[in-house]
Every structure is written in C-alpha cells, then in structure tokens.
C-alpha positions as a Markdown table, in Angstrom:
| # | Residue | x | y | z |
|---|---|---|---|---|
| 1 | Unk | 0.0 | 0.0 | 0.0 |
| 2 | Unk | 2.8 | 2.4 | 0.9 |
| 3 | Unk | 4.6 | 1.6 | -2.3 |
| 4 | Unk | 1.4 | 2.3 | -4.3 |
| 5 | Unk | 1.0 | 5.6 | -2.5 |
| 6 | Unk | 4.6 | 6.5 | -3.4 |
| 7 | Unk | 4.0 | 5.7 | -7.0 |
| 8 | Unk | 0.9 | 7.9 | -7.0 |
| 9 | Unk | 2.7 | 10.8 | -5.5 |
| 10 | Unk | 5.6 | 10.4 | -8.0 |
| 11 | Unk | 3.2 | 10.3 | -10.9 |
| 12 | Unk | 1.4 | 13.5 | -9.7 |
| 13 | Unk | 4.7 | 15.3 | -9.3 |
| 14 | Unk | 5.7 | 14.2 | -12.8 |
| 15 | Unk | 2.5 | 15.6 | -14.2 |
| 16 | Unk | 2.9 | 18.9 | -12.4 |
| 17 | Unk | 6.5 | 19.2 | -13.8 |
| 18 | Unk | 5.2 | 18.6 | -17.3 |
| 19 | Unk | 2.4 | 21.2 | -16.9 |
| 20 | Unk | 5.0 | 23.7 | -15.6 |
| 21 | Unk | 7.3 | 23.0 | -18.5 |
| 22 | Unk | 4.6 | 23.6 | -21.1 |
| 23 | Unk | 3.1 | 26.6 | -19.4 |
| 24 | Unk | 4.3 | 29.0 | -22.1 |
| 25 | Unk | 2.6 | 28.9 | -25.6 |
| 26 | Unk | 0.1 | 26.1 | -26.3 |
| 27 | Unk | 1.4 | 22.8 | -27.7 |
| 28 | Unk | 0.8 | 21.9 | -31.4 |
| 29 | Unk | -2.2 | 19.7 | -32.1 |
| 30 | Unk | -1.3 | 19.5 | -35.9 |
| 31 | Unk | 1.7 | 20.0 | -38.2 |
| 32 | Unk | 1.1 | 23.8 | -38.3 |
| 33 | Unk | -1.5 | 26.5 | -37.8 |
| 34 | Unk | -0.7 | 29.3 | -40.2 |
| 35 | Unk | -2.5 | 32.5 | -39.3 |
| 36 | Unk | -5.7 | 33.2 | -41.1 |
| 37 | Unk | -5.5 | 37.0 | -41.4 |
| 38 | Unk | -9.0 | 37.3 | -42.8 |
| 39 | Unk | -10.7 | 35.6 | -39.9 |
| 40 | Unk | -12.8 | 37.6 | -37.4 |
| 41 | Unk | -12.5 | 34.9 | -34.7 |
| 42 | Unk | -10.7 | 36.1 | -31.5 |
| 43 | Unk | -9.0 | 33.4 | -29.5 |
| 44 | Unk | -6.0 | 33.1 | -27.1 |
| 45 | Unk | -3.6 | 33.1 | -30.0 |
| 46 | Unk | -4.6 | 33.3 | -33.7 |
| 47 | Unk | -6.9 | 31.2 | -35.8 |
| 48 | Unk | -5.6 | 28.8 | -38.5 |
| 49 | Unk | -6.3 | 29.0 | -42.2 |
| 50 | Unk | -7.2 | 25.9 | -44.2 |
| 51 | Unk | -4.1 | 23.7 | -44.7 |
| 52 | Unk | -4.8 | 23.5 | -48.4 |
| 53 | Unk | -4.3 | 27.3 | -48.7 |
| 54 | Unk | -0.9 | 27.3 | -46.9 |
| 55 | Unk | 2.1 | 28.2 | -49.1 |
| 56 | Unk | 5.9 | 28.3 | -48.4 |
| 57 | Unk | 5.8 | 32.1 | -48.1 |
| 58 | Unk | 3.8 | 31.6 | -44.9 |
| 59 | Unk | 6.9 | 30.3 | -43.2 |
| 60 | Unk | 9.3 | 32.9 | -44.6 |
| 61 | Unk | 10.8 | 36.3 | -43.7 |
| 62 | Unk | 13.5 | 38.3 | -45.4 |
| 63 | Unk | 15.3 | 41.4 | -44.1 |
| 64 | Unk | 17.0 | 40.4 | -40.9 |
| 65 | Unk | 20.4 | 41.2 | -42.5 |
| 66 | Unk | 19.4 | 44.9 | -42.7 |
| 67 | Unk | 20.4 | 47.2 | -39.9 |
| 68 | Unk | 17.6 | 49.0 | -38.0 |
| 69 | Unk | 17.4 | 52.7 | -37.7 |
| 70 | Unk | 19.1 | 53.8 | -34.5 |
| 71 | Unk | 18.6 | 57.5 | -34.9 |
| 72 | Unk | 16.3 | 57.9 | -31.9 |
| 73 | Unk | 16.6 | 58.9 | -28.3 |
| 74 | Unk | 17.7 | 55.5 | -27.1 |
| 75 | Unk | 20.1 | 54.8 | -30.0 |
| 76 | Unk | 18.8 | 51.3 | -30.6 |
| 77 | Unk | 16.4 | 49.5 | -32.9 |
| 78 | Unk | 14.6 | 46.2 | -32.7 |
| 79 | Unk | 13.6 | 44.3 | -35.8 |
| 80 | Unk | 11.1 | 41.6 | -34.6 |
| 81 | Unk | 10.4 | 38.3 | -36.4 |
| 82 | Unk | 7.4 | 37.0 | -34.5 |
| 83 | Unk | 3.9 | 35.7 | -35.6 |
| 84 | Unk | 3.1 | 39.2 | -37.0 |
| 85 | Unk | 5.9 | 38.8 | -39.6 |
| 86 | Unk | 5.8 | 35.0 | -40.1 |
| 87 | Unk | 2.2 | 33.6 | -40.1 |
| 88 | Unk | 3.6 | 30.1 | -39.8 |
| 89 | Unk | 5.0 | 30.8 | -36.4 |
| 90 | Unk | 1.5 | 30.6 | -34.9 |
| 91 | Unk | 1.5 | 27.9 | -32.2 |
| 92 | Unk | 5.2 | 27.2 | -32.7 |
| 93 | Unk | 6.3 | 28.9 | -29.4 |
| 94 | Unk | 9.4 | 30.7 | -30.8 |
| 95 | Unk | 10.3 | 34.0 | -32.3 |
| 96 | Unk | 13.4 | 36.1 | -33.1 |
| 97 | Unk | 14.5 | 39.7 | -33.0 |
| 98 | Unk | 17.5 | 41.6 | -34.4 |
| 99 | Unk | 18.7 | 44.4 | -32.2 |
| 100 | Unk | 21.0 | 47.2 | -33.5 |
| 101 | Unk | 22.8 | 49.6 | -31.1 |
| 102 | Unk | 24.5 | 52.8 | -32.1 |
| 103 | Unk | 27.6 | 53.8 | -30.0 |
| 104 | Unk | 26.3 | 54.3 | -26.5 |
| 105 | Unk | 22.9 | 53.0 | -27.6 |
| 106 | Unk | 20.6 | 51.4 | -25.1 |
| 107 | Unk | 17.8 | 48.9 | -25.3 |
| 108 | Unk | 16.1 | 50.3 | -22.2 |
| 109 | Unk | 14.9 | 48.3 | -19.2 |
| 110 | Unk | 11.9 | 46.1 | -20.3 |
| 111 | Unk | 10.2 | 42.8 | -19.8 |
| 112 | Unk | 8.8 | 40.1 | -22.0 |
| 113 | Unk | 5.7 | 38.8 | -20.2 |
| 114 | Unk | 5.3 | 35.7 | -22.3 |
| 115 | Unk | 8.8 | 34.6 | -23.2 |
| 116 | Unk | 12.3 | 33.8 | -22.0 |
| 117 | Unk | 15.0 | 35.5 | -24.1 |
| 118 | Unk | 18.4 | 34.1 | -25.2 |
| 119 | Unk | 20.7 | 36.8 | -26.6 |
| 120 | Unk | 23.7 | 36.3 | -28.9 |
| 121 | Unk | 26.1 | 39.1 | -29.7 |
| 122 | Unk | 26.9 | 39.2 | -33.4 |
| 123 | Unk | 29.1 | 42.4 | -33.5 |
| 124 | Unk | 30.5 | 44.7 | -30.9 |
| 125 | Unk | 30.3 | 44.5 | -27.1 |
| 126 | Unk | 27.3 | 45.0 | -24.8 |
| 127 | Unk | 26.9 | 45.6 | -21.0 |
| 128 | Unk | 23.7 | 43.7 | -20.1 |
| 129 | Unk | 21.8 | 42.8 | -17.0 |
| 130 | Unk | 18.5 | 41.7 | -15.4 |
| 131 | Unk | 16.9 | 42.2 | -12.0 |
| 132 | Unk | 15.2 | 39.6 | -10.0 |
| 133 | Unk | 11.6 | 40.0 | -8.6 |
| 134 | Unk | 10.7 | 41.5 | -5.2 |
| 135 | Unk | 11.8 | 41.4 | -2.5 |
| 136 | Unk | 15.4 | 40.6 | -3.6 |
| 137 | Unk | 15.7 | 42.8 | -6.6 |
| 138 | Unk | 19.2 | 41.4 | -7.3 |
| 139 | Unk | 21.0 | 42.8 | -10.3 |
| 140 | Unk | 22.9 | 40.3 | -12.5 |
| 141 | Unk | 25.2 | 42.0 | -15.1 |
| 142 | Unk | 27.8 | 40.8 | -17.6 |
| 143 | Unk | 29.9 | 42.3 | -20.5 |
| 144 | Unk | 29.2 | 40.3 | -23.7 |
| 145 | Unk | 31.5 | 40.2 | -26.7 |
| 146 | Unk | 31.0 | 38.9 | -30.2 |
| 147 | Unk | 29.8 | 35.3 | -30.0 |
| 148 | Unk | 28.7 | 35.4 | -26.3 |
| 149 | Unk | 25.3 | 34.2 | -25.3 |
| 150 | Unk | 23.2 | 35.3 | -22.3 |
| 151 | Unk | 19.7 | 34.3 | -21.0 |
| 152 | Unk | 17.1 | 36.7 | -19.6 |
| 153 | Unk | 14.4 | 34.8 | -17.6 |
| 154 | Unk | 10.8 | 35.3 | -18.6 |
| 155 | Unk | 9.1 | 38.4 | -17.1 |
| 156 | Unk | 12.2 | 39.9 | -15.5 |
| 157 | Unk | 13.3 | 43.4 | -16.2 |
| 158 | Unk | 16.5 | 43.5 | -18.4 |
| 159 | Unk | 18.5 | 45.8 | -20.6 |
| 160 | Unk | 21.5 | 46.0 | -23.0 |
| 161 | Unk | 23.8 | 48.9 | -23.4 |
| 162 | Unk | 26.5 | 49.4 | -26.1 |
| 163 | Unk | 29.3 | 51.1 | -24.1 |
| 164 | Unk | 31.6 | 51.1 | -27.1 |
| 165 | Unk | 32.4 | 53.6 | -29.9 |
| 166 | Unk | 31.3 | 51.2 | -32.7 |
| 167 | Unk | 27.9 | 49.8 | -33.7 |
| 168 | Unk | 26.8 | 46.6 | -32.1 |
| 169 | Unk | 24.3 | 43.9 | -33.2 |
| 170 | Unk | 22.6 | 41.1 | -31.3 |
| 171 | Unk | 20.2 | 38.4 | -32.2 |
| 172 | Unk | 17.5 | 37.5 | -29.6 |
| 173 | Unk | 15.5 | 34.2 | -29.7 |
| 174 | Unk | 12.4 | 34.1 | -27.5 |
| 175 | Unk | 10.2 | 31.2 | -26.3 |
| 176 | Unk | 6.9 | 32.5 | -27.6 |
| 177 | Unk | 5.4 | 33.3 | -31.0 |
| 178 | Unk | 4.4 | 36.7 | -29.4 |
| 179 | Unk | 6.5 | 37.3 | -26.3 |
| 180 | Unk | 5.3 | 40.9 | -25.9 |
| 181 | Unk | 7.4 | 43.8 | -24.6 |
| 182 | Unk | 6.8 | 46.2 | -21.8 |
| 183 | Unk | 9.3 | 49.1 | -21.7 |
| 184 | Unk | 9.3 | 50.2 | -18.1 |
| 185 | Unk | 9.7 | 53.9 | -18.6 |
| 186 | Unk | 7.1 | 54.1 | -21.4 |
| 187 | Unk | 4.6 | 52.1 | -19.5 |
| 188 | Unk | 5.0 | 54.1 | -16.3 |
| 189 | Unk | 5.5 | 57.6 | -17.6 |
| 190 | Unk | 3.9 | 57.3 | -21.1 |
| 191 | Unk | 0.6 | 55.6 | -20.4 |
| 192 | Unk | -2.6 | 56.9 | -22.0 |
| 193 | Unk | -4.3 | 58.3 | -20.1 |
| 194 | Unk | -1.4 | 59.3 | -17.8 |
| 195 | Unk | -1.0 | 57.8 | -14.3 |
| 196 | Unk | -1.7 | 60.7 | -11.9 |
| 197 | Unk | 1.2 | 62.8 | -10.5 |
| 198 | Unk | 0.2 | 61.9 | -7.0 |
| 199 | Unk | 0.6 | 58.2 | -7.6 |
| 200 | Unk | 3.9 | 58.5 | -9.4 |
| 201 | Unk | 5.4 | 61.0 | -7.0 |
| 202 | Unk | 4.6 | 58.7 | -4.1 |
| 203 | Unk | 5.8 | 55.6 | -5.9 |
| 204 | Unk | 9.2 | 57.1 | -6.9 |
| 205 | Unk | 9.5 | 59.3 | -3.8 |
| 206 | Unk | 10.0 | 62.5 | -5.8 |
| 207 | Unk | 7.9 | 65.7 | -6.1 |
| 208 | Unk | 5.3 | 66.2 | -8.8 |
| 209 | Unk | 7.5 | 68.7 | -10.8 |
| 210 | Unk | 10.0 | 65.9 | -11.5 |
| 211 | Unk | 7.2 | 63.5 | -12.5 |
| 212 | Unk | 5.8 | 66.2 | -14.9 |
| 213 | Unk | 9.3 | 66.7 | -16.5 |
| 214 | Unk | 9.7 | 63.0 | -17.0 |
| 215 | Unk | 6.2 | 62.5 | -18.4 |
| 216 | Unk | 6.8 | 65.3 | -20.9 |
| 217 | Unk | 9.5 | 63.1 | -22.5 |
| 218 | Unk | 7.0 | 60.5 | -23.5 |
C-alpha cells in the first residue's frame, strides 16, 4: 500500500512538472497552424487558415540582414520576427529579433511577459543585465563580446547597453510566438491616459514637478 502511494505521488509530481514545462505557448495539435489574417475569430492566439491554402511564403521572412534605424533617443532599434511577420510561427512557441545599437545606444529596461530570451552578440560588445523580482531585486550583469550568449528569464526586467564607440548587433530568440514587450519607462510615464502625478510622485519618492518633467519626454 505504501509503495502504491509513493508511485501515485511520484506520478502526480511528474504531471505537475510537465504542466509547468509547457506553461508558455500552447502545444501543437497539428503540423502547423498558419494565421488566417482574414478571420474575425478572436481566441487566445490566432486562428488557423485551411491547410490546403498554406504556401511556403507563410513560413518565410526576409530582411534580418538589414540594420535597424538607431537615430532615436535611445540609439537602438529592434527588428522583430514573430507571428506578426511570419504567419507560420502561430502555435510554434518561438520568435526572433535583431537588435541594433549605435555607439552608447541602449535597449532600455523592459520585460517580455510571455517569453524567455536568449541573446547572442553578433558584432561589438554589450553591457547587459537583469533584475530579480521582489523582495530581492538582485541585479545580474555581464559584459558580452562577439559570440557570447546570455539568457534573460521570462518576465524579469532586463537591458542591453552598447558602451563602445562602434555599432553593435545582437540576435535574440524568444520562447513565444508573441512574447510581448513592456518598456518600463514608457509604461509608467507614457501611459494613455497618464497615471496621476500623486501616484507616481509617491511611488518614486519625488515631487510632482519631477514627474511632470519625465512624463513630458513620453
């Protein structure tokens, strides 16, 4: 009896582990589920078009060799390759992004609520880091050079900074067809409508004038 109970507990733990491991995007129930862009159906994900209408172009994207435009305040540009660019990525649970950095360019602190990110530096050097959740808020940082790889855990705030005098390029792979991105400063200070001065001033322990000045940048 005790041995049977042990086997039952072991089986339950194994099932829980499997559920945890597949808690990102849904698993495939067919060979593919290419997005039907004409469908009006709204589901958790995107509807599939008829398999007989699928063509090779549904699995293709061209242009990742082209540098993004980094002439902006942050000096960085992200070129995404997710389900919006490749319809065949629907239900596949993966996506890519090319990130270009001008000298001293920054990919500002942000999170991906639906995906873990693995970053590979293709050119240049980057100072990168991520912060753990409350209450620890521990900062992990590293200098990455060409060919180096680093992982940013799902949902945690992270950043990349090109501290060099030459352009840098990185390729990011993410564990979701649509990992999403929440840039912290944009979300907090650039929300529409704006979060009230009282709330932000208290949250950041500054006066309302400073909050107004920051919000004016967004």
